[in-house]
C-alpha positions as CSV (number, residue, x, y, z in Angstrom):
1,M,-1.6,-2.7,16.1
2,A,1.0,-5.5,17.6
3,A,-0.7,-8.6,17.6
4,K,-1.7,-10.0,21.7
5,G,0.6,-11.9,23.2
6,S,3.4,-10.7,21.1
7,N,6.7,-11.3,21.9
8,F,9.0,-9.2,19.6
9,L,10.6,-7.8,23.1
10,I,11.2,-4.4,20.8
11,T,8.4,-1.9,20.3
12,A,7.7,0.1,16.5
13,T,10.1,2.8,17.3
14,P,13.3,1.4,16.5
15,V,12.2,-0.1,13.5
16,T,10.3,2.7,12.2
17,L,13.5,4.8,12.7
18,F,15.4,2.4,10.5
19,A,12.1,2.9,7.8
20,H,13.1,6.7,7.6
21,L,16.4,6.2,7.2
22,L,15.9,3.7,4.2
23,L,13.3,6.4,3.1
24,I,16.1,9.1,2.7
25,A,18.8,6.3,0.8
26,V,16.1,4.9,-1.5
27,T,15.3,8.9,-2.6
28,T,18.9,9.7,-2.8
29,L,19.4,6.8,-4.9
30,L,16.8,7.4,-6.5
31,L,17.7,11.0,-8.0
32,V,21.2,10.3,-8.4
33,W,19.8,7.8,-10.9
34,L,17.6,10.0,-12.3
35,L,19.4,13.1,-12.5
36,H,22.8,11.9,-12.6
37,F,22.2,8.9,-14.7
38,Q,19.1,9.5,-16.7
39,G,19.7,13.3,-17.8
40,G,16.6,14.5,-15.4
41,L,13.0,15.0,-15.7
42,A,10.6,16.6,-17.9
43,F,6.6,16.8,-18.3
44,K,6.9,17.9,-21.7
45,S,10.2,17.4,-24.2
46,D,11.7,16.0,-27.1
47,N,13.6,13.5,-25.1
48,H,10.9,11.2,-23.9
49,D,13.1,9.5,-21.5
50,K,13.1,12.7,-19.1
51,I,9.2,12.6,-19.5
52,F,9.8,8.7,-18.6
53,N,11.7,9.7,-15.4
54,L,8.5,10.9,-13.8
55,H,7.3,7.7,-13.7
56,P,9.3,5.9,-11.6
57,L,10.0,9.0,-9.0
58,L,6.2,9.4,-9.1
59,M,5.8,5.8,-8.2
60,I,8.1,5.0,-5.6
61,I,8.7,8.4,-3.8
62,G,5.3,9.6,-4.2
63,F,3.5,6.3,-4.0
64,I,5.0,3.3,-2.4
65,L,7.4,5.3,0.5
66,I,4.6,8.0,1.2
67,A,2.0,4.8,1.5
68,G,4.6,3.6,3.5
69,E,4.8,6.2,5.9
70,A,0.9,6.7,6.0
71,I,1.0,3.0,7.3
72,M,3.9,3.5,9.9
73,S,1.9,6.7,11.0
74,Y,-0.2,4.7,13.8
75,K,3.6,3.9,15.3
76,T,5.0,7.2,14.9
77,V,2.7,10.5,14.7
78,P,2.3,11.7,18.4
79,G,-1.2,13.1,19.7
80,T,-4.7,11.6,19.7
81,R,-6.2,8.7,17.8
82,R,-7.8,11.0,15.4
83,T,-4.8,12.6,14.6
84,R,-2.9,9.6,13.4
85,K,-6.3,9.0,11.4
86,R,-6.2,12.1,9.6
87,V,-2.1,11.9,9.2
88,H,-2.8,8.4,7.5
89,L,-5.4,9.4,5.4
90,I,-3.5,12.2,4.0
91,L,-1.1,11.0,3.3
92,H,-2.7,8.1,1.5
93,S,-4.1,10.5,-0.6
94,I,-0.8,11.8,-1.3
95,A,-0.2,8.3,-2.1
96,L,-2.8,7.5,-4.5
97,A,-2.6,11.4,-6.2
98,A,1.1,10.4,-7.3
99,G,0.5,7.1,-8.2
100,I,-2.7,7.7,-10.8
101,F,-0.3,10.3,-12.1
102,G,2.3,8.0,-12.1
103,V,0.7,5.6,-14.6
104,Y,-0.4,8.5,-16.5
105,I,3.3,9.1,-17.1
106,A,3.6,5.7,-18.5
107,F,1.0,5.6,-20.7
108,R,1.5,9.0,-22.6
109,Y,5.4,8.0,-22.9
110,H,4.1,4.9,-24.4
111,D,2.2,6.5,-26.2
112,K,5.0,9.3,-27.7
113,E,7.6,6.2,-28.6
114,S,4.4,4.3,-30.5
115,K,5.3,1.4,-27.9
116,P,2.4,-1.0,-26.7
117,D,0.9,-1.0,-23.5
118,M,0.1,-3.4,-20.7
119,Y,2.6,-6.3,-22.2
120,T,4.5,-7.0,-19.1
121,L,4.1,-8.2,-15.8
122,H,4.9,-5.2,-14.4
123,S,2.3,-3.2,-15.9
124,W,-0.3,-5.9,-15.0
125,L,0.6,-5.6,-11.3
126,G,1.1,-2.0,-11.2
127,L,-2.4,-1.4,-12.7
128,S,-3.9,-3.8,-10.7
129,T,-2.0,-2.1,-7.8
130,I,-3.4,1.3,-8.5
131,C,-7.0,0.3,-8.7
132,L,-6.8,-1.8,-5.4
133,F,-5.5,0.9,-4.0
134,G,-8.3,3.3,-5.0
135,L,-11.1,0.7,-3.9
136,Q,-9.1,0.5,-0.4
137,W,-9.1,4.2,-0.5
138,V,-13.0,5.0,-0.9
139,F,-13.4,1.9,1.8
140,G,-11.7,3.2,4.1
141,F,-12.5,7.0,4.0
142,F,-16.6,5.9,3.8
143,S,-15.9,3.2,6.8
144,F,-13.5,5.0,9.0
145,W,-13.7,8.4,8.6
146,F,-16.9,10.1,6.6
147,P,-19.8,9.0,7.6
148,R,-17.9,5.9,9.0
149,A,-19.6,2.6,10.3
150,E,-21.2,1.6,13.2
151,M,-18.6,0.8,15.9
152,P,-19.2,-3.3,15.9
153,T,-19.3,-2.8,12.5
154,R,-16.1,-0.8,12.2
155,G,-14.3,-3.3,14.6
156,R,-14.9,-6.2,12.4
157,L,-13.7,-4.6,9.5
158,M,-10.4,-3.3,10.8
159,P,-8.6,-6.4,10.3
160,W,-9.3,-7.0,6.9
161,H,-8.4,-3.1,6.4
162,W,-5.4,-4.0,7.2
163,F,-4.7,-7.2,5.4
164,V,-5.9,-5.6,2.0
165,G,-3.9,-2.9,2.7
166,M,-0.6,-4.8,3.5
167,V,-1.4,-7.0,0.2
168,I,-1.2,-4.2,-1.6
169,F,1.5,-2.3,-0.6
170,L,3.5,-5.1,-0.9
171,M,1.9,-5.7,-4.6
172,A,3.1,-2.1,-5.0
173,I,6.5,-3.3,-3.3
174,L,6.6,-6.2,-6.1
175,T,5.4,-4.1,-8.9
176,A,8.8,-1.4,-8.1
177,E,11.0,-4.4,-7.9
178,T,10.1,-5.8,-11.6
179,G,9.8,-2.2,-12.9
180,L,13.3,-1.7,-11.9
181,V,14.4,-5.5,-13.5
182,W,12.9,-4.2,-16.7
183,R,14.1,-0.7,-17.2
184,F,17.8,-2.4,-16.0
185,Y,17.3,-4.5,-19.1
186,D,15.4,-2.0,-21.2
187,L,18.7,-0.1,-20.9
188,E,21.3,-2.9,-21.2
189,L,23.0,-2.2,-18.3
190,Q,26.2,-4.0,-17.2
191,R,28.6,-3.8,-15.0
192,S,28.7,0.0,-13.9
193,Q,28.0,2.7,-11.3
194,E,24.5,3.2,-12.9
195,A,23.6,-0.6,-12.6
196,L,25.1,-0.4,-8.9
197,I,22.6,2.3,-8.0
198,V,19.2,0.3,-9.9
199,N,20.5,-2.4,-7.8
200,F,21.2,-0.9,-4.4
201,T,17.7,0.9,-4.7
202,G,15.6,-2.3,-5.0
203,L,17.2,-4.1,-2.3
204,L,16.6,-0.5,-0.3
205,I,13.0,-1.1,-1.1
206,L,12.7,-4.5,-0.2
207,L,14.2,-3.5,3.4
208,F,11.8,-0.4,3.5
209,A,8.9,-3.1,2.9
210,I,10.1,-5.8,5.6
211,A,10.3,-2.7,7.9
212,V,6.8,-1.3,7.6
213,S,5.2,-4.6,7.6
214,L,7.3,-5.7,10.9
215,S,6.2,-2.2,12.6
216,V,2.0,-3.3,11.9
217,V,2.8,-5.8,14.4
218,L,5.2,-4.1,16.9
219,P,3.3,-2.0,19.8
220,R,4.0,1.9,19.9
221,G,6.9,2.8,21.8
222,Y,5.6,6.0,23.3
């Protein structure tokens, strides 16, 4: 929802379209990186890196990009407000499920490789983000969907729901960026095509976060 007295002179429509294009670009680069350069994906494999590859796939596409689409749904989905709310809830539910599974994959990989858990800033941010996201989902479901708080209460809670939701989303972005940096150095990448793909993926994720954040404060275009 746009702030009252908004002076941006544009609607959310071009910004959300740009965000959709960024989603496609990030997804393409990520799949090229994981499938071509990193050998593919697998839930069970003697090549443990293939198992790990599910982690960035789930966390970036399943968690961040879908969560971003959920945030923008109030500006992009046609129909009634209840329809937009339903889409918002469904997309966030998918993102939460993907995020939980993605965290499980990381722990599973560490166990198979006999590596320690929760020793990097990336892991601290990631687990904190998932926990807060889950709490936000539960709070939002019971406050705004079922059984729902009274209208005056919902009105008072809504600004905090928006604010906390955006903080969690930006925490997810920061987690992804630190994860890409960690993986970059873990793979000992130098000047190469793979290094460029990883770096451009990180830059496009940042642009996606900016577009999603801007769409929140702009009015609907239709």
